[in-house]
Every structure is written in structure tokens, then in C-alpha cells.
N, C-alpha and C positions, 0 to 999 in steps of 0.2 A: 384553549390551551391550557392545559394547568396551572392555575398559578405559580405554584414552587417551581417549575418550569423557568423561571426569572431569576434562581437561587442556589449560590454557588453551590450551596450543598445541598440540591436534591438527591433524592435517593432514585441513583437510576434505574436499579432493581426493582425498584415498587414502580416506575412509569412504564418499563417494560413488560411487566407483568400485566400491569393494565390495557396499553395499547395493543397485546396480541390478541385480548378480549374485545377490543372497541377500535372499530375500523376509520371511524370519526376520527378517532385520538391520533392512529397511527397515521392519517392521511393530513395530520396539522404537523406532527414531527416530520413527515417531508419535506412543507411547505418550508418547515420551521431553519433548515437549511440554509435558507436563500435569505435568514431574518441581517437585518442591519444591527442587530443589538447581539452584539456579540455571544454574552452569557447566555440568552436564550438559543444561538445556533448554535453554541459549542455544546449546552447541552442535550440539544435533539440530535447532534451527530452524539454523540456518544451513549446515549438509548439505545440509536440506530445500529451504531458498531455493535454495542450487547446480542440486540437481537441477530441480525446478521451469522452472528460465531455462537450462536446457542438455537436457536429456532429457522435458520437459511433459508429455510424453504416462505417464511412467511414474508420474507424481503425478494426473492425472486424474481415473484412477476412483475416488482417495476425497476427491474434489471434496466431498463431505456431510462428512465429518466434519473441514475445514477451514472450513466453514459455521456448525458445531456450536462448535465454540473460539472461533471470532469473536464467538460469540453468550452467551460465558462469563460470567462475573461477574470476571472475573482477567484485568485490563490487559494480560499478558503473552500470553497466550493470544490476546486479542483482536487484539493487532497481529502475532502469529505466525500470526493464521487472513486476515486480511485482505491480508499484505504475503504469502501465499501463494498468494490467489485471485488479486490483481494479477497477478501471473506467469504464472498459468493461462489467466488471459484470451486469451494469443495462441495456446494449444491449442486454444479452448473451442469444438469442434464441434459442440455440443448446446446450445448455447447460453445455456447456462447460468445465467448470470453475468445474462443480464437478464430474468431470474424474481427474482434477488434484487437487482437495482439498486436499490430503497427501502429495503430490510433494510440494505444494503452503507452507504447514503448515510443511513440514519439516523445510525451511528455519528457523523455531523458534528456529533453534541449532545450526543455521550457526555461525562461528565463528565471533567474534567482538560479538560490540553490535548495530552495525547501522541497517543491515540488518533483524537482527530479530524483533526492534524495528518500522521497517516500517515494518513487516508481522503483529504488534502488532495493530498497530494506524488505519490499511487501515480497520480493522476487520469491521468495523461499516459500513463501507462503505457498503462492502459484503453484510453482517449481513441485511442492509435492502433493496439492491438487491434482495438478493434470503433470505428470511422469511424462510422458510423449511431448511436450511441450520445452522439457528443459535444456534441449539443446541449443533450442534459439535463445530459450531466455539466456542461456549462458552467451553464448553467441555477443547478444545484447550488452549483457554487460561488460564483459570483454573488451567492450568496445564504444565505452565510454565517451572516450577522447573526441572522437570523432563524431562523437552529437556535442557536447559540450565541451568546447575548449578552453582552455585559462586554468588557475592555479585551485579556481574554484571547485575541479574539477576532483580536486582529493579528497574531500568530503563527501563524496557523490561516492568514490570508490571504497569509502571506509562503509557506507553500507552496505553497497555490493560483494565485500568481505562476508558481512553478517547474513547474509542471503545463500553465500555457497556455502556458507558455514551449517545449513541448515538439511540441504541435501547432496553434498557432498559424497555419504557413503551411497546414493544412490547413480551418481552421474556416473558416465564413462569418457568423463573430461578433466579427469583427476590433475594432468599432466599441465595440461594449458590453465587451471584454475591455481594451480600450486606456484605456478612462473610469474601468473601476473598478481599473485599475491606477494611472492618473492619483492617484485619491480617497488611494491609500496613500503618495504621496509624502510626506503629514505624518502617515504613521500613528506608532503609540506606540511600537512596536519599529523599533528602529538597524537589527536585520537587514532586517524588510520595507523599509521605507525604502528601504536599498540595494539590495534586490531589484528593487524597482520601478524604480529610475535602469536600474539594468543591464535591465531587461524593455526600457524605453522607448529608451534609445542604442542598442540593437540592432532593434529591430521598427518603433519609431515616429516 
């Protein structure tokens, strides 16, 4: 592993360029997603996320690995896996996401709020990449309470509102989404209330 990967100020862009030319380094970055050293783990994730965004086809063959870590016990691994998978849906020519759709959205019911929040937040990206899944994605987000009961769901709904905003113009479920968002005007979460206001000001 490059020594600078242990440095919080590492140049992510520079390492990404090197990794695209060096299979060994790319493999080390993938292994680094499971590192117990947080700075190293996070830097590896940042580099891989950048690659997934700009050169997704280079990481697409690693899809199954990202699914593996997404379904692990470690919350950081889960976040890394689900974020990278969401980013790679743009180059998912074999429709691999379709096969793990239910698995991916089962994480809306994950313990804690962080992982479910990331699932919701990245749903807009997935919906844009795979328009034919928009109805299914919308249904999952509209029914967050069914898989994540309790007050903390208010935070997750805020991220769902963000996601809706990314594909609202394309969806055929505008009325249902607007109704959902209006219901969040009285949310326990100030952040979610503000997101609901902003959404309705823009779209309704």
C-alpha cells in the first residue's frame, strides 16, 4: 500500500490515477476497505468511490465483492459497499443490481440510522441510472415505517426526500411522493422538516 494512504491529506485523485494503471494497487485498495485502521480504510473508500464515479467500468468486475462487504456485520463496510454499488449502477450493463434489489433495500431496516440513511440517500442515484426500477424504489422509500419503526425513521425520511428530488420530474408517482413529503412538515426532525419545505417549494 502507498505510504500516503495513511495520511488524512492524501491526494485521492493522484492515487486513483495510479490505481487505474496498477492492478496490484487496486487490489490493495479493495482489501483496505476492511482495514481496522480508520484513516486507511476511509482513504481507500474515497479513492474507490472516485474511481466508481469517473471510471466505473474498472470496478464493475468487483461487484460481488462490494455486495459481500455490504452484507457484513461492520457498519463501515456496509456503507462502503452500498455507496459503491449505488455508484456502479450507472455502468451495470448486466443488470446485477436487479438481482440484489431486495437485499439492498433490506438495509433500510438495518440497526442504527446511518446505514438506512445512506440507502435512502443513494436511491435517487439508482433511480436515475435505472428508470425502470423507479416505481419499486419509490415504494420502498414511501414505506420506510414498515421496516424501520420508531422516531429515528424521521431522519431517514429526510434522506428519502433528497432522493425523490433527484428523479421527481421522471416519476409517475408524483402525487404519492408529494403526500409523503407533506406529511414530513410536522416531522420530529428539524432537518427533515426543512427538506420537506424546500421540496414542496420547488416541486409543488
